[in-house]
N, C-alpha and C positions, 0 to 999 in steps of 0.2 A: 781964276784959274780952275776950280773944281767944275765950273759949268763947261769949260771946254773939254775936259776929260769925259764928263758924262755924255757930252754931244758925240765925241769922238767913239766912245764905246756903243752908243746907240746906233750910230753910223756903221760900225763895224758889225754889230749883230744884225741889222737889217740887211746889209750886204750879204753876210754869211748865209742868212736865211733864203734871200733871193736866189744866191748861186746853188744852195742845195735843191732848191725848188726847180729851177732851170736845168741843172745838170744831172740830177739824180731822180728826183721824185717824178717829174713830167715824163721823161723817157721810161721809167718803170712802169708807170700808169699806162702809158701807151702800148707798152709790150704786152702786159698783162690783158689789157682791153682786146688787143688783137688775138691773143691766145683764146680768149672767151669766145670771141666771134668764130674762130676756126673751130673750137670744140662744139659750139652750137651747130655750125654747118656740117660739121662730121655727123652729128647726131641726126640731122635732117637727112643727109644722104643715107645713113644707115637704116633710117626709118622707111625711106622711100624705096630703097633697093631691096628690102627684105620684106614684101608684103606678104609672102606666104609663110614666113617663120615668126610665130608670135614672140619667142624669146628674143630675137634680134629686133624686133619692133619695139619691145619694152625697153631694151637696152638703147636704142635709138631716142626713145622718149626721155629717158633718164638723162642722156647727154644733152638733149635740148634744154632740159629743165635746170641742169647744172650750168650750161652755158648762159642761160639767162640770168641765174643767180650770180655768175662771174661778172657779167656785163652790168647787172645793177649795183654789185658791190664796187666796181670800179669807177662808176658814174658817181656813186656816194662818195667815195674817197675823193674824187676830183671836185665835187661840190664842197665838202668840207674843208679842202685845201684851199679853195678860193674864198671861203668864209673867213678862214684864219688869216689868210693873207690881207684881206679887206679890213679885218678887225685890228691887225698890227699897222695898218696904213701903208702897206708895201704895195705898189702898183708898177705896172711895166714902164710908165712915162717918168717915174720918178727916180728910178736906178739906171745908171748908164755904167755897166761893167768896164767897158772899154776905156773910159776916162777915169774910172774909180770915183765917181761921184754919186751922191745920195742926197736927194732934196726931201727933207722931212716935212711934214705938214705942220 
């Protein structure tokens, strides 16, 4: 009997982690990644449109740098999340939320 309870707990935990990943973390990473790209592009626009004003060019450079930093951080988060999901043995093909099934390795 305890083995079935442990299996059910493991299945629920994996399903919970998968749902949090799909419904909260991935959309949030996508949104923040898009914001970082927009911030970078705004910096490029600001840099190119103000060639005669040194202060505005410097501000544009800073926006581009922080946009790149944001993009790098989001790529790192996405990579770390993938590593954690692979370490826990959770993959797309093993979890079927519609049927409520989880196939553990």
